[in-house]
N, CA, C and O atoms as CSV, one atom per row, in Angstrom:
chain,resi,resn,atom,element,x,y,z
A,1,MET,N,N,127.553,112.251,101.377
A,1,MET,CA,C,127.879,112.674,102.726
A,1,MET,C,C,127.460,111.574,103.701
A,1,MET,O,O,126.329,111.089,103.649
A,2,LYS,N,N,128.352,111.195,104.566
A,2,LYS,CA,C,128.078,110.185,105.587
A,2,LYS,C,C,127.258,110.806,106.713
A,2,LYS,O,O,127.639,111.833,107.275
A,3,VAL,N,N,126.132,110.176,107.038
A,3,VAL,CA,C,125.267,110.647,108.121
A,3,VAL,C,C,125.491,109.723,109.307
A,3,VAL,O,O,125.355,108.509,109.157
A,4,PRO,N,N,125.833,110.256,110.493
A,4,PRO,CA,C,126.100,109.388,111.640
A,4,PRO,C,C,124.848,108.618,112.057
A,4,PRO,O,O,123.739,109.151,112.045
A,5,LEU,N,N,125.052,107.359,112.424
A,5,LEU,CA,C,123.969,106.499,112.872
A,5,LEU,C,C,123.999,106.349,114.380
A,5,LEU,O,O,125.062,106.407,114.998
A,6,VAL,N,N,122.842,106.158,114.964
A,6,VAL,CA,C,122.760,105.811,116.377
A,6,VAL,C,C,122.722,104.288,116.428
A,6,VAL,O,O,121.852,103.663,115.821
A,7,GLN,N,N,123.670,103.690,117.158
A,7,GLN,CA,C,123.770,102.232,117.208
A,7,GLN,C,C,123.910,101.768,118.647
A,7,GLN,O,O,124.696,102.318,119.419
A,8,VAL,N,N,123.128,100.738,119.002
A,8,VAL,CA,C,123.225,100.076,120.294
A,8,VAL,C,C,123.434,98.606,119.995
A,8,VAL,O,O,122.517,97.918,119.548
A,9,GLU,N,N,124.657,98.121,120.246
A,9,GLU,CA,C,125.073,96.765,119.892
A,9,GLU,C,C,124.794,96.530,118.407
A,9,GLU,O,O,125.346,97.246,117.572
A,10,ASN,N,N,123.953,95.548,118.044
A,10,ASN,CA,C,123.706,95.287,116.622
A,10,ASN,C,C,122.412,95.946,116.132
A,10,ASN,O,O,121.881,95.563,115.090
A,11,LEU,N,N,121.906,96.926,116.872
A,11,LEU,CA,C,120.661,97.607,116.526
A,11,LEU,C,C,120.958,99.041,116.096
A,11,LEU,O,O,121.597,99.802,116.822
A,12,PHE,N,N,120.480,99.395,114.895
A,12,PHE,CA,C,120.609,100.762,114.412
A,12,PHE,C,C,119.269,101.453,114.587
A,12,PHE,O,O,118.225,100.886,114.265
A,13,ILE,N,N,119.295,102.675,115.097
A,13,ILE,CA,C,118.068,103.442,115.299
A,13,ILE,C,C,117.977,104.442,114.150
A,13,ILE,O,O,118.816,105.331,114.002
A,14,LEU,N,N,116.930,104.267,113.342
A,14,LEU,CA,C,116.748,105.102,112.161
A,14,LEU,C,C,115.436,105.879,112.277
A,14,LEU,O,O,114.531,105.461,112.999
A,15,PRO,N,N,115.329,107.008,111.570
A,15,PRO,CA,C,114.100,107.793,111.651
A,15,PRO,C,C,112.917,107.050,111.044
A,15,PRO,O,O,113.080,106.276,110.100
A,16,GLY,N,N,111.736,107.286,111.583
A,16,GLY,CA,C,110.527,106.634,111.093
A,16,GLY,C,C,109.908,107.316,109.891
A,16,GLY,O,O,109.081,106.715,109.205
A,17,ILE,N,N,110.283,108.545,109.619
A,17,ILE,CA,C,109.745,109.252,108.460
A,17,ILE,C,C,110.400,108.651,107.215
A,17,ILE,O,O,111.622,108.701,107.080
A,18,PRO,N,N,109.605,108.084,106.306
A,18,PRO,CA,C,110.165,107.337,105.169
A,18,PRO,C,C,111.233,108.090,104.375
A,18,PRO,O,O,112.247,107.492,104.014
A,19,GLN,N,N,111.043,109.367,104.096
A,19,GLN,CA,C,112.024,110.114,103.306
A,19,GLN,C,C,113.357,110.248,104.049
A,19,GLN,O,O,114.419,110.129,103.437
A,20,LEU,N,N,113.312,110.491,105.352
A,20,LEU,CA,C,114.544,110.599,106.135
A,20,LEU,C,C,115.210,109.240,106.288
A,20,LEU,O,O,116.435,109.130,106.226
A,21,PHE,N,N,114.394,108.198,106.488
A,21,PHE,CA,C,114.926,106.842,106.597
A,21,PHE,C,C,115.691,106.473,105.327
A,21,PHE,O,O,116.804,105.952,105.401
A,22,GLU,N,N,115.103,106.740,104.175
A,22,GLU,CA,C,115.739,106.392,102.900
A,22,GLU,C,C,117.064,107.116,102.725
A,22,GLU,O,O,118.048,106.511,102.300
A,23,LYS,N,N,117.100,108.410,103.049
A,23,LYS,CA,C,118.343,109.182,102.915
A,23,LYS,C,C,119.423,108.652,103.850
A,23,LYS,O,O,120.577,108.502,103.446
A,24,MET,N,N,119.055,108.367,105.099
A,24,MET,CA,C,120.039,107.890,106.061
A,24,MET,C,C,120.548,106.498,105.674
A,24,MET,O,O,121.741,106.216,105.784
A,25,LEU,N,N,119.645,105.641,105.225
A,25,LEU,CA,C,120.040,104.297,104.816
A,25,LEU,C,C,120.963,104.351,103.598
A,25,LEU,O,O,121.984,103.665,103.556
A,26,SER,N,N,120.605,105.159,102.622
A,26,SER,CA,C,121.430,105.288,101.413
A,26,SER,C,C,122.828,105.808,101.741
A,26,SER,O,O,123.816,105.359,101.159
A,27,ALA,N,N,122.904,106.742,102.662
A,27,ALA,CA,C,124.199,107.325,103.030
A,27,ALA,C,C,125.074,106.354,103.815
A,27,ALA,O,O,126.285,106.555,103.910
A,28,ASN,N,N,124.480,105.307,104.378
A,28,ASN,CA,C,125.216,104.362,105.226
A,28,ASN,C,C,125.078,102.924,104.747
A,28,ASN,O,O,125.184,101.996,105.549
A,29,ILE,N,N,124.848,102.727,103.472
A,29,ILE,CA,C,124.539,101.399,102.946
A,29,ILE,C,C,125.642,100.378,103.244
A,29,ILE,O,O,125.358,99.185,103.346
A,30,ASP,N,N,126.879,100.819,103.382
A,30,ASP,CA,C,127.969,99.886,103.657
A,30,ASP,C,C,127.852,99.231,105.027
A,30,ASP,O,O,128.499,98.213,105.271
A,31,ASN,N,N,127.040,99.791,105.934
A,31,ASN,CA,C,126.814,99.181,107.246
A,31,ASN,C,C,125.800,98.044,107.200
A,31,ASN,O,O,125.650,97.304,108.173
A,32,PHE,N,N,125.114,97.906,106.088
A,32,PHE,CA,C,124.041,96.920,105.974
A,32,PHE,C,C,124.341,95.989,104.809
A,32,PHE,O,O,123.770,96.127,103.727
A,33,THR,N,N,125.250,95.034,105.043
A,33,THR,CA,C,125.713,94.186,103.952
A,33,THR,C,C,124.972,92.864,103.851
A,33,THR,O,O,124.945,92.259,102.779
A,34,GLU,N,N,124.373,92.402,104.937
A,34,GLU,CA,C,123.689,91.116,104.922
A,34,GLU,C,C,122.356,91.256,104.202
A,34,GLU,O,O,121.586,92.180,104.464
A,35,SER,N,N,122.098,90.329,103.296
A,35,SER,CA,C,120.859,90.369,102.515
A,35,SER,C,C,119.746,89.623,103.249
A,35,SER,O,O,119.926,88.484,103.679
A,36,VAL,N,N,118.607,90.274,103.384
A,36,VAL,CA,C,117.448,89.678,104.034
A,36,VAL,C,C,116.256,89.863,103.111
A,36,VAL,O,O,116.013,90.960,102.609
A,37,GLU,N,N,115.513,88.784,102.889
A,37,GLU,CA,C,114.338,88.870,102.035
A,37,GLU,C,C,113.222,89.609,102.771
A,37,GLU,O,O,112.918,89.304,103.924
A,38,VAL,N,N,112.624,90.569,102.101
A,38,VAL,CA,C,111.567,91.377,102.702
A,38,VAL,C,C,110.376,91.410,101.751
A,38,VAL,O,O,110.533,91.613,100.547
A,39,ASP,N,N,109.213,91.212,102.292
A,39,ASP,CA,C,107.977,91.360,101.533
A,39,ASP,C,C,107.258,92.556,102.118
A,39,ASP,O,O,106.839,92.527,103.275
A,40,ARG,N,N,107.112,93.599,101.337
A,40,ARG,CA,C,106.579,94.864,101.846
A,40,ARG,C,C,105.218,95.146,101.210
A,40,ARG,O,O,105.049,95.028,99.996
A,41,LYS,N,N,104.266,95.516,102.037
A,41,LYS,CA,C,102.934,95.893,101.574
A,41,LYS,C,C,102.604,97.267,102.145
A,41,LYS,O,O,102.821,97.512,103.331
A,42,LEU,N,N,102.091,98.146,101.330
A,42,LEU,CA,C,101.669,99.464,101.776
A,42,LEU,C,C,100.148,99.518,101.775
A,42,LEU,O,O,99.497,99.075,100.828
A,43,VAL,N,N,99.596,100.063,102.842
A,43,VAL,CA,C,98.153,100.204,102.970
A,43,VAL,C,C,97.868,101.644,103.371
A,43,VAL,O,O,98.452,102.158,104.325
A,44,TYR,N,N,96.984,102.279,102.653
A,44,TYR,CA,C,96.591,103.648,102.958
A,44,TYR,C,C,95.155,103.652,103.466
A,44,TYR,O,O,94.309,102.912,102.963
A,45,THR,N,N,94.887,104.480,104.455
A,45,THR,CA,C,93.543,104.558,105.016
A,45,THR,C,C,93.266,105.975,105.493
A,45,THR,O,O,94.186,106.733,105.797
A,46,ASP,N,N,92.000,106.317,105.554
A,46,ASP,CA,C,91.594,107.603,106.119
A,46,ASP,C,C,91.250,107.476,107.603
A,46,ASP,O,O,90.857,108.455,108.238
A,47,LEU,N,N,91.400,106.269,108.152
A,47,LEU,CA,C,91.113,106.049,109.570
A,47,LEU,C,C,92.224,106.647,110.431
A,47,LEU,O,O,93.360,106.800,109.983
A,48,TYR,N,N,91.877,106.981,111.670
A,48,TYR,CA,C,92.892,107.399,112.625
A,48,TYR,C,C,93.621,106.160,113.125
A,48,TYR,O,O,93.038,105.079,113.208
A,49,GLU,N,N,94.889,106.320,113.456
A,49,GLU,CA,C,95.720,105.194,113.891
A,49,GLU,C,C,95.102,104.452,115.072
A,49,GLU,O,O,95.155,103.224,115.130
A,50,GLY,N,N,94.525,105.181,116.001
A,50,GLY,CA,C,93.913,104.558,117.176
A,50,GLY,C,C,92.741,103.654,116.840
A,50,GLY,O,O,92.381,102.788,117.637
A,51,GLU,N,N,92.143,103.840,115.676
A,51,GLU,CA,C,90.987,103.035,115.285
A,51,GLU,C,C,91.364,101.613,114.878
A,51,GLU,O,O,90.512,100.724,114.884
A,52,PHE,N,N,92.635,101.387,114.523
A,52,PHE,CA,C,93.023,100.038,114.105
A,52,PHE,C,C,94.307,99.539,114.766
A,52,PHE,O,O,94.815,98.481,114.394
A,53,SER,N,N,94.836,100.273,115.730
A,53,SER,CA,C,96.101,99.875,116.356
A,53,SER,C,C,96.000,98.545,117.101
A,53,SER,O,O,96.960,97.775,117.098
A,54,LEU,N,N,94.869,98.255,117.735
A,54,LEU,CA,C,94.733,96.980,118.445
A,54,LEU,C,C,94.792,95.802,117.484
A,54,LEU,O,O,95.364,94.762,117.810
A,55,VAL,N,N,94.207,95.957,116.306
A,55,VAL,CA,C,94.253,94.889,115.296
A,55,VAL,C,C,95.694,94.659,114.853
A,55,VAL,O,O,96.118,93.513,114.701
A,56,LEU,N,N,96.450,95.737,114.644
A,56,LEU,CA,C,97.850,95.592,114.241
A,56,LEU,C,C,98.669,94.888,115.321
A,56,LEU,O,O,99.520,94.054,115.010
A,57,LYS,N,N,98.419,95.215,116.571
A,57,LYS,CA,C,99.137,94.554,117.676
A,57,LYS,C,C,98.836,93.061,117.702
A,57,LYS,O,O,99.734,92.260,117.961
A,58,GLU,N,N,97.603,92.675,117.441
A,58,GLU,CA,C,97.233,91.254,117.423
A,58,GLU,C,C,97.919,90.519,116.278
A,58,GLU,O,O,98.330,89.369,116.433
A,59,ILE,N,N,98.043,91.180,115.128
A,59,ILE,CA,C,98.739,90.559,113.987
A,59,ILE,C,C,100.189,90.294,114.338
A,59,ILE,O,O,100.705,89.209,114.071
A,60,VAL,N,N,100.850,91.272,114.930
A,60,VAL,CA,C,102.263,91.111,115.302
A,60,VAL,C,C,102.423,90.027,116.365
A,60,VAL,O,O,103.394,89.271,116.343
A,61,LYS,N,N,101.474,89.952,117.292
A,61,LYS,CA,C,101.532,88.926,118.331
A,61,LYS,C,C,101.377,87.527,117.721
A,61,LYS,O,O,102.076,86.593,118.112
A,62,LYS,N,N,100.462,87.394,116.766
A,62,LYS,CA,C,100.198,86.102,116.134
A,62,LYS,C,C,101.314,85.688,115.169
A,62,LYS,O,O,101.605,84.500,115.028
A,63,TYR,N,N,101.938,86.673,114.504
A,63,TYR,CA,C,102.994,86.408,113.521
A,63,TYR,C,C,104.257,87.162,113.930
A,63,TYR,O,O,104.466,88.291,113.486
A,64,PRO,N,N,105.104,86.557,114.769
A,64,PRO,CA,C,106.263,87.270,115.315
A,64,PRO,C,C,107.285,87.737,114.272
A,64,PRO,O,O,108.085,88.626,114.561
A,65,ASN,N,N,107.275,87.161,113.074
A,65,ASN,CA,C,108.212,87.597,112.035
A,65,ASN,C,C,107.702,88.809,111.260
A,65,ASN,O,O,108.378,89.296,110.353
A,66,VAL,N,N,106.520,89.295,111.611
A,66,VAL,CA,C,105.927,90.440,110.932
A,66,VAL,C,C,106.252,91.714,111.704
A,66,VAL,O,O,106.132,91.762,112.928
A,67,SER,N,N,106.662,92.737,110.974
A,67,SER,CA,C,106.873,94.063,111.550
A,67,SER,C,C,105.900,95.011,110.864
A,67,SER,O,O,105.724,94.962,109.647
A,68,ILE,N,N,105.280,95.862,111.646
A,68,ILE,CA,C,104.324,96.815,111.087
A,68,ILE,C,C,104.736,98.209,111.499
A,68,ILE,O,O,104.980,98.478,112.675
A,69,GLY,N,N,104.812,99.097,110.517
A,69,GLY,CA,C,105.105,100.492,110.785
A,69,GLY,C,C,103.898,101.336,110.427
A,69,GLY,O,O,103.202,101.052,109.452
A,70,SER,N,N,103.653,102.354,111.198
A,70,SER,CA,C,102.547,103.250,110.930
A,70,SER,C,C,103.120,104.655,110.797
A,70,SER,O,O,103.817,105.133,111.691
A,71,TYR,N,N,102.830,105.305,109.695
A,71,TYR,CA,C,103.386,106.626,109.413
A,71,TYR,C,C,102.256,107.609,109.119
A,71,TYR,O,O,101.963,107.895,107.958
A,72,PRO,N,N,101.626,108.123,110.172
A,72,PRO,CA,C,100.517,109.066,109.974
A,72,PRO,C,C,100.995,110.334,109.272
A,72,PRO,O,O,102.112,110.802,109.492
A,73,THR,N,N,100.145,110.865,108.443
A,73,THR,CA,C,100.408,112.147,107.805
A,73,THR,C,C,99.219,113.057,108.013
A,73,THR,O,O,98.098,112.602,108.238
A,74,ILE,N,N,99.476,114.326,107.936
A,74,ILE,CA,C,98.397,115.305,108.030
A,74,ILE,C,C,98.244,115.913,106.650
A,74,ILE,O,O,99.088,116.689,106.202
A,75,GLU,N,N,97.173,115.559,105.988
A,75,GLU,CA,C,96.910,116.056,104.645
A,75,GLU,C,C,95.507,116.628,104.582
A,75,GLU,O,O,94.651,116.313,105.408
A,76,LYS,N,N,95.289,117.466,103.598
A,76,LYS,CA,C,93.937,117.952,103.361
A,76,LYS,C,C,93.088,116.775,102.912
A,76,LYS,O,O,93.594,115.820,102.324
A,77,GLU,N,N,91.801,116.849,103.191
A,77,GLU,CA,C,90.894,115.763,102.814
A,77,GLU,C,C,90.997,115.490,101.329
A,77,GLU,O,O,91.120,116.408,100.519
A,78,ARG,N,N,90.944,114.210,100.983
A,78,ARG,CA,C,90.929,113.829,99.577
A,78,ARG,C,C,89.535,114.063,99.030
A,78,ARG,O,O,88.546,113.827,99.723
A,79,GLY,N,N,89.451,114.514,97.821
A,79,GLY,CA,C,88.130,114.800,97.329
A,79,GLY,C,C,87.822,114.347,95.994
A,79,GLY,O,O,86.710,114.559,95.512
């Protein structure tokens, strides 16, 4: 099933929730034909986003080719 995309010029607006992003991207893969090399790293932490957001902003400022996404979840404490 084709899922409509929100597009502004050459920018596509996709959901930030990883599961929804994957479904929408898969359903519209023909819109994304250009191959771009991506190096992806996942980091998990029990810290609140506000505790390290300034550090992430400094990394992006220092390395303009870096994109950082933060996907907070609400889970029961790990034990």
